[in-house]
C-alpha positions in Angstrom: 141.3 97.2 142.3 138.7 94.8 140.9 137.7 93.7 144.4 137.0 97.3 145.4 134.9 97.8 142.2 132.8 94.7 143.1 132.4 95.8 146.7 131.3 99.3 145.6 128.9 97.7 143.1 127.4 95.4 145.7 127.3 98.2 148.3 125.2 100.3 145.9 122.8 97.3 145.4 122.5 96.9 149.2 121.7 100.5 149.6 119.0 100.3 146.9 117.5 97.3 148.6 117.3 99.2 151.9 115.8 102.2 150.1 113.1 100.0 148.5 112.3 98.5 151.8 112.0 101.9 153.5 110.0 103.6 150.7 107.9 100.9 149.2 107.3 98.7 152.2 107.1 101.3 155.0 106.1 104.6 153.4 104.1 103.8 150.2 101.2 101.9 152.1 100.5 105.1 154.0 100.4 107.2 150.8 98.0 104.9 148.9 95.6 104.1 151.7 93.2 106.8 150.7 93.1 105.9 147.0 92.6 102.3 148.1 89.7 103.3 150.2 88.0 105.0 147.3 88.8 102.1 144.9 87.5 99.4 147.2 84.6 101.4 148.7 82.0 99.1 147.0 83.8 95.9 148.0 84.4 93.9 151.2 88.2 94.1 150.7 90.0 95.9 153.6 91.9 98.8 152.0 94.6 98.9 154.7 95.4 95.2 154.2 95.2 95.5 150.5 97.7 98.5 150.5 100.2 96.6 152.6 100.0 93.4 150.6 100.3 95.2 147.3 103.3 97.2 148.5 105.0 94.2 150.0 104.7 92.2 146.8 106.0 95.2 144.8 108.9 95.6 147.2 109.7 91.9 147.0 109.7 91.9 143.1 111.9 95.0 143.0 114.4 93.5 145.5 114.5 90.2 143.7 115.3 92.1 140.5 118.0 94.2 142.2 119.7 91.2 143.6 119.4 88.9 140.6 123.2 88.8 140.2 124.4 85.6 142.0 127.7 87.2 142.8 125.9 89.7 145.0 125.0 86.8 147.4 128.3 84.9 147.0 130.5 87.9 147.6 129.7 88.2 151.3 131.8 85.2 152.3 135.1 83.7 151.0 133.8 80.1 151.2 130.9 78.6 149.3 127.6 78.1 151.0 126.7 74.9 152.8 124.6 72.2 151.0 120.9 73.0 151.0 120.1 70.1 153.4 122.4 71.7 155.9 120.9 75.1 155.2 117.4 73.7 155.9 118.6 72.0 159.1 120.2 75.2 160.4 117.1 77.1 159.5 115.1 74.9 161.8 117.9 75.1 164.5 117.8 78.8 164.1 114.1 78.9 164.7 114.6 76.9 168.0 117.5 79.1 169.0 115.4 82.2 168.5 112.6 80.8 170.6 115.1 80.1 173.4 116.8 83.5 173.0 113.5 85.4 173.0 112.5 83.5 176.2 115.7 84.4 178.0 115.5 88.0 176.8 111.9 88.3 178.0 112.9 86.9 181.3 115.7 89.5 181.6 113.2 92.2 180.7 110.7 91.1 183.4 113.1 90.3 186.2 115.7 93.0 185.8 114.1 95.8 183.8 110.5 95.5 185.0 109.1 95.3 181.5 105.9 93.3 181.3 105.6 90.5 178.8 103.6 90.7 175.6 104.2 92.5 172.4 101.9 95.3 171.4 103.3 95.1 167.9 102.4 91.4 167.6 98.9 92.1 169.1 98.3 94.9 166.6 99.4 92.6 163.7 97.2 89.8 164.9 94.1 92.1 165.2 94.8 93.5 161.7 95.1 90.0 160.3 91.7 89.1 161.7 90.2 91.9 159.7 92.4 91.3 156.6 93.6 87.7 156.5 95.8 88.4 153.5 98.2 90.2 155.8 99.3 86.8 157.1 101.1 86.3 153.8 103.1 89.5 154.5 103.7 88.6 158.1 104.7 85.0 157.6 106.5 85.0 154.2 107.0 88.3 152.3 108.0 90.3 155.4 110.7 87.8 156.6 112.2 87.5 153.1 112.4 91.3 152.7 113.8 91.7 156.2 116.5 89.1 155.6 117.4 90.8 152.3 117.7 94.1 154.2 119.2 93.3 157.6 121.2 90.2 156.9 122.5 90.6 153.3 122.4 94.4 152.9 123.4 95.6 156.4 125.2 92.6 157.9 126.8 91.7 154.5 128.1 95.2 153.9 129.5 95.6 157.4 131.2 92.1 157.6 134.3 92.7 155.5 135.3 96.2 156.8 134.6 95.1 160.4 134.0 91.6 161.7 131.2 89.2 162.5 130.5 90.5 166.0 130.2 94.1 165.1 128.3 93.4 161.9 125.9 91.2 163.8 125.4 93.6 166.7 124.7 96.6 164.4 122.4 94.8 162.0 120.5 93.2 165.0 120.1 96.5 166.7 118.7 98.1 163.5 116.4 95.1 163.1 115.1 95.7 166.6 114.6 99.5 166.1 112.7 99.1 162.8 109.9 97.2 164.7 109.3 100.4 166.7 108.7 98.6 170.0 111.5 100.0 172.1 110.5 98.4 175.4 111.3 95.0 173.8 114.5 96.0 171.9 116.4 93.2 173.6 113.9 90.5 172.4 114.1 91.7 168.8 117.9 92.2 168.9 118.4 88.7 170.1 116.3 87.4 167.2 118.3 89.4 164.8 121.6 88.2 166.3 120.5 84.5 165.9 119.5 85.2 162.3 122.9 86.7 161.6 124.6 83.7 163.3 122.8 81.1 161.1 123.5 83.2 158.0 127.2 83.4 158.9 127.2 79.7 159.8 125.9 78.4 156.4 126.7 81.4 154.2 123.2 81.1 152.7 120.5 83.7 153.0 118.0 80.9 152.9 118.9 79.9 156.4 117.7 83.0 158.2 114.8 83.2 155.8 113.7 79.7 156.9 114.2 80.5 160.6 112.4 83.8 160.3 109.4 82.3 158.3 109.1 79.5 160.9 109.2 82.0 163.8 106.6 84.4 162.3 104.3 81.5 161.3 104.6 80.0 164.8 103.9 83.3 166.6 100.9 84.0 164.2 99.4 80.6 164.7 99.7 80.8 168.5 98.3 84.3 168.8 95.4 83.6 166.4 94.5 80.5 168.5 95.0 81.8 172.0 91.5 80.9 173.1 91.8 77.3 171.8 95.2 76.9 173.4 93.9 78.1 176.7 91.0 75.6 176.4 93.4 72.7 175.7 95.5 73.7 178.7 92.5 73.8 181.0 91.5 70.3 179.7 95.0 69.0 180.4 95.0 70.5 183.9 91.6 68.9 184.6 92.8 65.5 183.2 96.0 65.5 185.3 94.4 66.6 188.6 
């Protein structure tokens, strides 16, 4: 009876986290963009970037407050989490596994599905970050934390006990892919979500997928913001070798 009570309590918290992410992180920036344009008209601050950053910070603060009960995190698994050194190690391993998984998924998309490489979502984010550099904070840190709160703890965590690891991982990964609104690359995003679920399940610590996710987004951002420099270095290496 007490277990059912705690499960229902944590289920409600999980649903609130999802609602905060959907409303504050996804919807609110659209609603406040016009007031932000008026407020920042006499400044050089980009109102779009400002709106997203403010809403992301607000969503993070609310979600941290909602999940302040340590039992909320511990209740997902029957065993205690791994030591933090192991958590960090698997976070790095998770990052490498995601890169490998995304590469294989992209290969399948190109070879068997005829889908060209390249993510429009990533390209749009990079272009927006060039205009409003503060968005990089959302892309590389706040966004990954919130998404792990939502898709790993709230969705995967709620589904794990009434189903099993595979079902919970598949559903949460598919939802993670859909929320990025790039349906031609669902497989790439779903593979990423599945790896994040795996390292979460492996270490029983939300910090593991957060570390992997932050490393992934940071790596992708750095690469995409320095494409010209990377191409130049590649050309220099080619000339040097040949």
